[in-house]
N, C-alpha and C positions, 0 to 999 in steps of 0.2 A: 505245394509243400510244407506239412506245418513246419512249426519251429522242432518241434521234437525230433521227427524226421530227418529236417536238416543237421539236429546234432548228433543224431546216427549216426549218418554221413560222413561228418567231420569226424567223428572218432573212430570210427573202421578206415578211415583213409592208409594207405601202403607209400612208403615208409608211416612209423608209429609217430603220430601229431607231438609236437611238445608245446602246444600254445593251449592245451585246456584246461581253464581253469577250473577251482576246486568245486567252484557254484555249478557248474558244467557239468561235472562227475555226479554231482548230489540230485539235478536235476535227474540225470541217466538213470541213475541206482532207484531213485523211486517210481519212475516212469515203471521198468523190470521188477517194482514189486520190496525192493531190498529197504533195508532198515540203516538212516543212517544215526552215528550217535559217536559223542566225546569221544575221544579215546585217549585225553590226557591234554596239558596245556599249549602243548603246538601238533596233535593230532585228531583226524577223526576216521572211524571204522565205518565200512561197508558192511553189514551183515543179512547174510543171505538165511531167511531161517529155516526153510523145510531142509539145505540142506546143511546146516550148521556152520556154512562158511563165512569165515571172519577176514577182513582185507584192512591193517591198519593204512591207514593214509599220512603221511608228517606233511606238515603243510608248510612248507619254508618259500616264502614267496607266491607270486602268485597264482603257478601253473604247479601241474601236478606231474610230476617225472614219470618217462617214458615205459620203465619198469612197473608201475601202478597200473598204467595205461594196460600194458599186455596181462597182467594177471585181470583185471576189471572185464577186458574182453574177451579172457579166457570164461569166467563168471557166468557172465551175459549170455554168451554163447549155452552155455550149460544150462542155463532159464531157459531161453528161447527153446531148446532142445528136450527137457523137460516139460512146457506147455504144448509145444506138438503133438508130444506123445500122450497126454490126457484130453485133446481134442479128438 
């Protein structure tokens, strides 16, 4: 199992994990084709260009809060669905 696949499994655990770092979120977002841009001094934005979805993620501490992980899960599911429909 590749590092990316292990990260996807960790990301999709239930209950929502609270030990996912921003670096891991950024790696996953890029794997799904999203762009990660600076959103300000203490935040970043995950942008899905085809759908126009923007998820701002504040960076306080080492880990991403559960609410933002849930939003990202929904976005990544939407991207997977969209990619399956194209194939």
